[in-house]
Each structure stands twice: as structure tokens, then as C-alpha cells.
C-alpha positions, -999 to 999 in steps of 0.1 A, spaced: -666 -698 -132 -667 -683 -99 -639 -653 -95 -617 -657 -65 -611 -628 -41 -574 -621 -33 -577 -618 7 -539 -613 12 -508 -599 -11 -470 -600 1 -436 -600 -7 -416 -629 1 -378 -619 3 -346 -639 6 -307 -631 2 -302 -660 -18 -321 -684 -41 -322 -715 -12 -334 -686 10 -364 -677 -11 -372 -712 -21 -376 -721 18 -396 -687 28 -419 -696 -1 -426 -734 5 -434 -721 44 -460 -696 26 -473 -721 3 -481 -742 34 -500 -716 51 -522 -712 21 -505 -687 -5 -495 -690 -40 -467 -677 -57 -480 -650 -81 -457 -639 -113 -423 -651 -117 -389 -643 -91 -374 -608 -93 -344 -596 -81 -334 -563 -68 -308 -540 -45 -309 -522 -21 -282 -491 -20 -298 -484 20 -292 -518 34 -257 -530 16 -262 -532 -19 -265 -565 -24 -292 -585 -42 -324 -595 -30 -344 -623 -44 -383 -617 -40 -414 -629 -53 -448 -616 -47 -470 -641 -27 -512 -641 -27 -535 -662 -7 -575 -664 -16 
């Protein structure tokens, strides 16, 4: 079995789950694959609202 080499790693982000779905869908159409599950985080330096994030990779 050939081991694939990851060429690019990015974090997709959305202000809500719908925005994240849209961003992830666009990235998939550009050849990226989701890596792991969705996470949420708050960013106190912005406005303390939650952000939805998804790691994405491209081989």
C-alpha cells in the first residue's frame, strides 16, 4: 500500500455550522479532505463568540 504524503494542511472556520459547511464544501471541491472531527472554540480577543473549525488536508 502506497503511503500518501500530505501536501497542505489548513483550518477551515465558520461563525456558525452552516458557514463552516459551506467553507468545507468549497475546500472539498478544491481537493481537500476533512481530517478528524469538527471542533468549537471561543476567541476572547475577538468577541468571545464561538467559532466552528475543521482541519482540512490535501494530498
